[in-house]
C-alpha positions in Angstrom: -8.6 23.6 -8.0 -11.9 24.0 -6.2 -12.1 26.4 -3.3 -13.0 25.2 0.2 -16.7 24.9 0.9 -18.7 27.5 2.6 -20.5 25.8 5.4 -23.4 27.0 7.5 -22.2 28.5 10.8 -20.1 25.8 12.5 -21.7 24.1 15.4 -19.9 23.0 18.6 -21.3 19.6 19.5 -18.4 18.3 21.5 -19.4 15.7 24.0 -17.4 14.3 26.9 -18.4 10.9 28.3 -16.5 9.0 31.1 -16.6 5.3 30.4 -15.4 3.5 33.5 -16.3 0.1 32.1 -13.7 0.6 29.4 -11.3 2.7 31.6 -11.4 5.8 29.3 -13.0 9.1 28.8 -14.5 9.6 25.4 -14.5 13.1 23.8 -16.5 13.2 20.6 -16.3 15.9 17.9 -13.5 17.9 19.4 -12.5 20.7 16.9 -8.8 21.0 16.0 -7.9 24.4 14.6 -5.9 24.6 11.3 -3.2 27.2 10.6 -4.3 27.9 7.0 -8.0 27.5 7.2 -10.9 28.8 9.4 -12.4 25.3 9.1 -11.5 22.7 11.8 -10.5 19.1 11.7 -12.9 17.1 13.9 -11.7 14.2 16.0 -12.7 11.7 18.7 -10.3 11.6 21.6 -10.0 8.6 24.0 -8.2 9.4 27.3 -7.2 6.8 29.9 -9.0 7.1 33.2 -6.8 7.5 36.2 -6.7 4.4 38.4 -8.1 6.3 41.4 -11.2 7.9 39.9 -13.9 7.6 37.3 -12.6 10.6 35.4 -9.4 11.5 33.7 -6.9 13.1 36.0 -6.3 16.7 35.0 -2.6 16.4 35.7 -2.1 13.0 34.0 -0.2 13.2 30.7 0.1 10.4 28.1 1.7 9.8 24.8 -0.7 10.1 21.9 -1.5 7.7 19.0 -3.1 9.5 16.1 -5.0 8.4 13.0 -6.2 10.7 10.3 -8.2 9.4 7.4 -11.3 9.2 5.2 -13.3 6.3 6.6 -15.3 7.9 9.3 -14.2 8.3 13.0 -17.8 7.5 14.0 -18.4 4.4 11.8 -18.0 1.2 14.0 -15.6 -1.4 12.6 -18.5 -3.9 12.9 -20.6 -1.7 10.5 -17.8 -0.8 8.1 -16.8 -4.5 7.5 -18.9 -6.9 9.7 -17.2 -10.1 8.5 -13.7 -8.8 9.1 -14.6 -7.4 12.6 -15.8 -10.9 13.6 -12.4 -12.3 12.9 -10.3 -9.7 14.7 -8.4 -10.7 17.8 -11.1 -10.3 20.6 -8.6 -8.3 22.7 -8.9 -5.5 20.0 -12.7 -5.6 19.5 -14.8 -3.0 21.2 -17.6 -0.6 20.6 -15.0 2.1 19.7 -13.1 0.0 17.2 -12.8 1.4 13.6 -11.5 -0.1 10.4 -7.7 -0.2 10.0 -7.0 1.7 13.2 -5.8 0.9 16.7 -8.5 0.0 19.2 -8.9 2.7 21.9 -9.9 0.4 24.7 -6.7 -1.7 24.4 -4.3 1.3 23.9 -5.8 3.4 26.7 -5.3 0.5 29.0 -1.7 0.5 27.9 -1.3 4.2 28.8 -1.9 6.0 25.5 -4.4 8.6 24.4 -5.9 7.7 21.1 -7.0 10.5 18.7 -9.0 9.5 15.6 -9.5 12.4 13.2 -11.7 12.7 10.2 -9.7 13.9 7.2 -10.6 17.2 5.7 -13.8 17.1 3.7 -14.9 13.8 5.2 -16.9 12.6 8.2 -17.5 15.7 10.4 -14.5 17.7 9.0 -15.5 20.4 6.6 -13.2 21.5 3.7 -11.9 20.3 0.4 -12.0 16.6 -0.1 -8.6 15.8 -1.8 -7.4 12.4 -0.5 -3.6 11.8 -0.3 -2.8 15.4 -1.3 -0.3 17.9 0.0 -3.2 20.0 1.4 -4.8 17.3 3.4 -1.3 16.2 4.6 -0.7 19.7 5.9 -3.9 19.4 7.9 -2.6 16.2 9.3 0.6 18.1 10.3 -1.5 20.5 12.3 -3.4 17.7 14.0 -0.1 16.1 15.1 1.2 19.4 16.5 -2.1 20.1 18.3 -2.0 16.6 19.9 1.5 17.3 21.2 0.3 20.5 22.9 -2.8 19.4 24.8 -3.0 19.2 28.6 -3.4 15.4 28.5 -0.5 14.9 26.2 3.1 14.1 27.2 4.2 15.9 24.0 5.1 12.7 22.3 3.0 11.6 19.3 3.1 8.3 17.4 1.3 7.2 14.3 -0.1 3.6 14.0 -2.6 2.3 11.4 -3.1 0.1 8.3 -3.3 1.0 4.6 -4.6 4.6 4.2 -3.7 5.2 7.8 -0.2 4.0 7.0 0.4 5.7 3.7 -0.5 9.0 5.2 2.2 8.5 7.8 5.0 8.7 5.3 3.7 12.0 3.9 3.2 13.8 7.2 6.4 12.5 8.8 8.4 14.0 5.8 7.0 17.4 7.0 8.5 16.9 10.5 5.7 18.1 12.7 6.6 19.1 16.3 6.0 16.3 18.7 6.1 13.4 16.2 8.3 10.7 17.8 7.8 7.5 15.8 5.7 5.9 13.0 4.5 2.4 12.2 3.2 2.4 8.6 1.5 -1.0 8.5 1.0 -2.1 4.9 1.0 1.5 3.5 2.2 2.5 0.0 4.7 5.4 0.0 4.6 6.3 -3.8 1.2 7.5 -4.9 2.0 7.2 -8.6 4.1 4.0 -8.8 2.6 1.9 -5.9 -1.1 2.7 -6.3 -2.3 4.5 -9.4 -0.1 3.7 -12.4 1.8 0.4 -12.2 4.6 0.8 -14.8 2.6 3.7 -16.2 -0.7 1.6 -16.6 -3.7 2.9 -14.7 -4.9 0.5 -11.9 -8.5 1.7 -12.2 -10.7 -1.0 -10.8 -9.6 -0.8 -7.2 -9.5 3.0 -7.2 -13.1 3.0 -8.5 -14.3 0.6 -5.9 -12.4 2.3 -3.1 -13.5 5.8 -4.0 -17.2 4.8 -4.4 -17.7 2.6 -1.4 -15.2 3.9 1.2 -14.7 7.6 0.5 -17.3 9.4 -1.6 -20.2 8.1 0.5 -18.5 9.7 3.6 -18.1 13.2 2.1 -18.9 16.0 4.5 -22.3 17.4 3.8 -23.6 14.4 1.8 -27.3 13.9 2.3 -28.6 10.6 3.6 -25.3 9.0 4.4 -26.5 7.5 7.6 -28.8 5.3 5.6 -26.3 4.2 2.9 -25.9 0.4 2.7 -23.6 -1.9 0.7 -23.6 -5.6 0.3 -22.0 -7.1 3.4 -19.1 -8.9 1.6 -16.5 -6.1 1.9 -15.5 -2.8 3.4 -17.7 0.3 2.9 -18.6 3.5 4.7 -21.9 2.3 6.0 -24.0 4.0 8.6 -22.0 7.3 9.1 -23.8 9.9 11.1 -25.3 12.8 9.3 -23.2 16.0 9.0 -23.3 18.2 12.1 -24.0 21.4 10.1 -26.5 19.7 7.8 -26.5 18.6 4.1 -24.9 20.5 1.2 -26.3 20.8 -2.3 -25.0 18.3 -4.8 -23.3 21.1 -6.9 -21.4 22.2 -3.8 -20.3 18.7 -3.0 -19.0 18.2 -6.6 -17.2 21.5 -6.5 -15.5 20.7 -3.3 -13.9 17.4 -4.1 -11.1 16.1 -6.2 -12.4 12.8 -7.7 -9.6 10.2 -7.7 -11.3 8.3 -10.5 -11.5 11.3 -12.8 -8.1 12.7 -11.9 -6.2 9.5 -12.3 -7.8 8.8 -15.7 -7.1 12.3 -16.9 -3.5 12.5 -15.8 -0.7 10.1 -17.0 2.6 11.4 -15.9 4.4 12.4 -12.7 5.1 15.9 -14.0 1.3 16.5 -14.5 0.2 19.0 -11.9 -2.1 16.4 -10.3 0.7 13.9 -9.5 3.4 16.5 -9.0 1.3 18.1 -6.3 1.4 14.9 -4.2 5.2 14.4 -4.2 7.3 14.5 -1.1 10.7 13.3 -0.1 11.1 10.1 2.0 14.6 11.3 2.7 13.1 14.1 4.9 11.7 11.6 7.4 13.8 11.7 10.6 11.7 9.9 13.2 12.1 6.2 14.0 10.2 4.0 11.5 8.9 0.5 11.7 7.7 -0.4 8.2 5.6 -3.5 8.1 5.3 -5.1 4.6 3.0 -8.0 3.7 4.4 -10.5 1.1 0.8 -11.0 -0.2 0.3 -7.3 -1.0 1.5 -7.7 -4.5 -0.7 -5.0 -6.1 -0.9 -2.1 -3.7 1.2 -1.7 -0.5 4.2 -4.0 -0.6 6.5 -2.0 -2.8 5.8 1.2 -0.9 6.7 -0.3 2.5 10.0 -1.7 1.1 11.1 1.5 -0.6 9.7 3.7 2.1 12.1 1.9 4.5 14.9 2.0 2.0 14.8 5.7 1.4 13.6 7.1 4.7 16.2 9.4 6.2 15.7 8.0 9.7 18.8 6.8 11.6 16.6 4.2 13.4 14.5 2.3 10.9 13.2 -1.2 10.7 11.6 -3.4 8.0 9.4 -6.3 9.0 7.8 -8.7 6.5 4.6 -10.6 7.4 2.0 -12.8 5.7 -1.7 -13.1 6.1 -4.7 -11.1 5.1 -4.6 -7.3 4.9 -7.0 -6.6 7.8 -6.1 -9.1 10.5 -2.4 -9.4 11.3 -2.3 -5.9 12.7 -4.3 -7.2 15.6 -2.4 -10.5 16.2 -1.2 -10.6 19.8 2.4 -11.2 18.7 2.4 -8.3 16.3 0.7 -6.0 18.8 3.6 -6.8 21.2 6.0 -5.6 18.5 4.0 -2.4 18.0 3.8 -1.7 21.7 7.5 -2.3 22.4 8.5 0.0 19.5 6.1 2.8 20.6 7.0 2.4 24.3 10.7 2.9 23.4 10.2 6.2 21.6 7.0 7.6 23.2 7.5 6.5 26.8 11.3 6.0 27.0 10.7 2.4 28.1 12.9 0.4 25.7 12.9 -3.2 26.9 14.0 -4.5 23.5 16.7 -2.2 22.2 14.9 -0.3 19.4 16.6 2.9 20.4 20.1 1.4 20.4 21.6 1.1 16.9 22.5 -2.5 16.3 20.6 -4.1 19.1 17.6 -5.0 17.0 18.1 -6.4 13.5 17.0 -3.8 10.9 15.1 -6.4 8.8 12.9 -9.4 9.8 11.9 -11.7 7.0 9.0 -14.2 7.0 10.1 -17.3 4.9 7.3 -18.8 2.7 8.3 -22.4 2.6 6.0 -25.2 1.8 2.4 -25.3 0.6 0.4 -24.1 3.6 -2.6 -23.1 1.5 -3.9 -19.5 1.8 -6.1 -17.5 4.1 -5.4 -19.7 7.1 -3.7 -17.6 9.8 -3.0 -20.6 12.0 -1.2 -22.6 9.3 0.8 -19.5 8.3 2.3 -19.3 11.8 4.5 -22.2 10.7 6.4 -19.9 8.4 9.8 -19.3 10.0 11.2 -15.8 10.6 14.8 -14.7 10.1 16.7 -11.5 11.0 18.9 -9.8 8.5 21.4 -6.9 8.7 20.2 -5.0 5.7 17.8 -4.8 2.7 18.4 -6.1 0.1 20.0 -9.0 1.9 23.8 -8.4 1.4 24.6 -12.0 0.4 22.1 -12.0 -2.4 23.3 -13.7 -5.6 21.4 -12.2 -8.6 20.9 -15.1 -10.9 19.7 -15.0 -14.5 17.1 -17.4 -15.8 16.8 -17.2 -19.6 13.6 -17.4 -21.6 13.7 -19.9 -24.5 11.5 -20.0 -27.6 10.1 -23.4 -26.5 8.7 -21.7 -23.4 11.4 -22.7 -21.0 13.4 -20.9 -18.3 17.1 -22.0 -18.6 20.0 -21.4 -16.3 22.3 -20.9 -19.3 22.1 -18.4 -22.1 20.6 -20.0 -25.3 21.9 -19.4 -28.8 19.9 -20.1 -31.9 18.2 -18.7 -35.0 15.9 -15.7 -34.8 12.5 -16.7 -33.5 9.5 -15.0 -31.8 6.7 -16.0 -29.5 3.4 -14.2 -29.8 0.2 -13.6 -27.9 -2.8 -11.4 -28.4 -2.9 -7.9 -27.0 -5.4 -6.4 -24.6 -6.0 -9.4 -22.5 -8.3 -9.2 -19.5 -8.8 -11.2 -16.4 -11.8 -12.8 -18.0 -10.0 -13.4 -21.3 -6.3 -13.7 -20.5 -3.8 -13.5 -23.4 -0.4 -14.8 -22.2 2.6 -17.0 -22.6 4.3 -18.9 -19.7 8.0 -19.8 -19.5 8.7 -22.7 -17.1 11.9 -23.7 -15.4 13.3 -27.2 -15.0 12.7 -28.8 -11.6 15.0 -27.2 -9.1 17.8 -29.6 -8.1 18.1 -28.3 -4.6 16.1 -26.2 -2.2 16.5 -22.5 -3.2 15.5 -19.3 -1.5 14.4 -16.3 -3.6 14.1 -13.1 -1.5 14.3 -9.6 -2.8 13.9 -7.5 -5.9 13.3 -8.9 -9.4 13.8 -7.5 -12.9 13.0 -9.0 -16.3 14.7 -8.1 -19.6 12.6 -8.6 -22.7 12.8 -7.8 -26.4 9.3 -7.0 -27.6 7.3 -5.7 -30.5 3.7 -5.2 -31.6 1.7 -5.5 -34.8 -1.5 -3.4 -34.3 -4.9 -4.4 -35.6 -5.6 -0.8 -36.7 -2.8 -0.7 -39.3 -1.4 2.4 -37.6 2.4 2.7 -37.5 2.4 4.1 -34.0 1.3 1.7 -31.3 2.0 0.8 -27.7 2.5 -2.3 -25.6 1.4 -3.0 -22.0 3.4 -5.8 -20.4 2.0 -7.7 -17.4 4.4 -10.1 -15.8 3.7 -12.7 -13.1 6.0 -15.0 -11.2 4.4 -18.3 -10.2 5.5 -21.3 -8.1 4.7 -24.9 -9.1 5.0 -28.0 -6.9 6.7 -31.2 -8.1 3.4 -32.4 -9.5 3.0 -29.2 -11.6 0.3 -27.7 -9.4 0.5 -24.0 -8.6 1.2 -23.0 -5.0 -0.9 -20.0 -3.9 -0.3 -17.5 -1.1 -2.6 -15.3 0.9 -3.6 -12.1 -0.9 -5.0 -8.8 0.4 -8.6 -10.0 0.7 -7.7 -13.6 1.5 -7.7 -14.5 -2.2 -5.1 -16.9 -3.7 -2.2 -15.0 -5.3 1.0 -15.9 -7.0 4.5 -14.9 -5.9 4.6 -11.4 -7.4 3.7 -9.2 -10.4 5.2 -6.4 -12.4 4.1 -4.1 -15.2 5.4 -1.7 -17.9 3.9 0.4 -20.6 6.6 0.2 -23.3 6.4 3.9 -24.2 7.4 4.5 -20.6 10.5 2.3 -20.9 13.1 5.1 -20.4 15.3 4.3 -17.4 17.1 7.1 -15.5 20.3 5.1 -14.7 21.9 8.4 -13.6 19.5 8.7 -10.7 21.0 7.8 -7.3 18.0 5.5 -6.7 18.8 3.4 -9.8 20.1 -0.1 -9.1 20.7 -3.1 -11.5 18.0 -5.0 -9.7 15.6 -2.0 -9.5 15.5 0.2 -12.7 14.6 3.8 -11.8 11.9 5.4 -14.0 10.6 9.0 -13.6 7.5 8.5 -15.7 7.7 12.1 -17.0 5.8 13.4 -20.1 9.3 14.2 -21.5 10.4 10.6 -21.1 7.9 9.1 -23.6 9.6 7.1 -26.3 8.0 6.0 -29.6 6.6 2.5 -30.1 6.4 1.8 -33.9 4.7 -1.2 -35.4 7.0 -4.1 -36.0 10.1 -2.6 -34.3 11.8 -4.6 -31.6 12.5 -2.8 -28.2 14.6 -4.0 -25.4 12.9 -3.2 -22.0 13.6 -3.7 -18.3 10.5 -4.6 -16.3 10.4 -4.2 -12.5 8.6 -6.9 -10.6 7.7 -6.2 -7.0 9.9 -7.9 -4.3 9.0 -11.4 -3.1 10.1 -14.3 -1.0 9.7 -18.0 -1.5 11.7 -21.1 -0.6 11.5 -23.4 -3.7 11.6 -27.0 -2.7 13.6 -29.7 -4.5 11.7 -30.7 -7.7 9.5 -27.5 -7.8 9.4 -25.1 -10.7 9.2 -21.4 -11.3 7.1 -19.9 -14.1 7.4 -16.4 -15.6 4.2 -15.4 -17.2 4.1 -12.6 -19.8 0.7 -11.3 -20.7 -1.1 -8.3 -22.2 -3.5 -7.8 -19.4 -4.5 -8.8 -15.9 -4.3 -12.5 -15.0 -5.1 -14.8 -12.0 -4.1 -13.1 -8.7 -5.1 -9.6 -9.8 -8.4 -9.7 -7.9 -9.9 -6.2 -7.7 -6.7 -4.5 -8.6 -7.3 -4.6 -12.3 -6.1 -2.3 -15.2 -9.0 -2.4 -17.6 -9.8 1.3 -18.4 -10.6 1.6 -22.1 -9.7 5.3 -21.8 -6.2 4.3 -20.6 -5.9 1.3 -22.9 -7.8 2.2 -26.1 -8.1 -0.7 -28.6 -7.1 1.7 -31.4 -3.6 1.9 -29.8 -3.1 -1.4 -28.0 -5.1 -4.1 -29.9 -3.2 -6.5 -32.1 -0.4 -9.1 -31.7 2.5 -8.8 -29.3 5.8 -10.7 -29.6 8.9 -11.6 -27.6 11.9 -11.9 -29.9 14.8 -14.3 -29.7 18.1 -14.5 -31.5 21.6 -13.0 -31.7 21.8 -10.0 -29.4 18.2 -10.6 -28.1 18.6 -12.1 -24.7 15.4 -12.4 -22.7 15.9 -13.2 -19.0 14.7 -12.7 -15.5 17.1 -11.9 -12.7 16.1 -13.6 -9.4 17.6 -12.7 -6.0 18.9 -16.1 -4.8 19.9 -16.3 -1.1 22.7 -18.9 -0.6 22.5 -21.3 2.3 24.7 -20.0 5.1 
């Protein structure tokens, strides 16, 4: 592990600027001390102006909303992702807006202080760059406690933000900092290994490479010329950061003072590797009220984490809300902000007009129902999706229903019997060259809702090209929805791209299920992904496996069909979340022919969570 950097003497460039036109006082580059380091975390603070003066009242105290992350407290949203900023609800667009964070002008007007901190080793915060680690989370802990103790603070701190600014909330809340009163992780993964890095044990490298290069590495503390860095305008990127207060650092020092996610994730494969083990925490340790907001379209990054974060959080008051739409915009929709505000007011101001603080007053689960073909990436059309409140997750009345794969590529309601057969497809498919088979149901005879967790049971084997006896198989599963004419219905993905219902993955050598673990369920097999769990995969041998698909929702209309796609690599809907590392998937081990086997004792089926009509 690299030691923290040695910076030139730290400079104090804190600036305080009253901004009456936006009803706030802006404090830039305030230094927050850390308990375990002489190096500070630097933050921007936005304090509401008192109604009677052009400066913040020294006696006024406000609850505090904190974000802590890697994307640069000083980079305007309009610079970080210009196209997205132009589509944000105008009520949440200001010169202080930043990517994936609450807008200070709006929230100061609502009586909150906003603190936006640069994560350790990034922006203006010196130190070791080690995103999503225990060490940087401990710094976040100190930031929360500092915010609770300031003269302008009521002592109540809330966390609100999207994606990275959501995932970090789970980790710091589990450490229980003083003053933390409520969290709203909005589309934020909770399991670093399973949700983000290694889907079913397979390295999700492409997104991590893009994210690290465009959004993180360019913003490292001490990086030379970062104010001039530019990217193509068609996506997020840390463009236009201010130069480091203390000046530039040599390249060898920059390298020594960062843990590179692209290198570390490729070099480590298992949860008991020190790299992954060091990032573990217990969701059960979270005690504060939680509003976990999951997006049905986040089928390759955050969705699973929001659902299981809610499921396992130890909080007595916790809520799960499912939404649709693009990753960047729904957070700012007026109706969603009203939900955020009422939740935060309840726990940070003691103003509960809804009943969040009274067990049973607010339904624990709110589901958005994806019915009909509304197209994708159209926020106005998606407002037609109905919402329904539920008493628990998974929905208690769920009927787990098996659909059996057949050798003629069907999905049948009844178990099929017959002679031994197998269906094959080439291994090591890619998004540009997919290798797959699809199993299609008969037209549904009545409208059917599918909402919840999905698991597939397959009997698989591999014949490698190399002639080696030891091989491996990567399974990529996709659930698709066809209309009555056989055309696929797509839904809004993370970047506004067309996506199917859901996906799931498994590396067959990681097939061991820990059914003795309390988290194991028939509809959600529990895997530990430990180095000691690895099982052999020998050429030509048939292995029965359970594959977790991420949760989903759809209302299948009369005459429509469901398709289970089994492939050996990424297929349509993967977007930038691809698994194409040759280091992780070497042809010598994975190339060849994969098979699904049928016959006596070889049932292949997918279990869908069907919700009966009330």
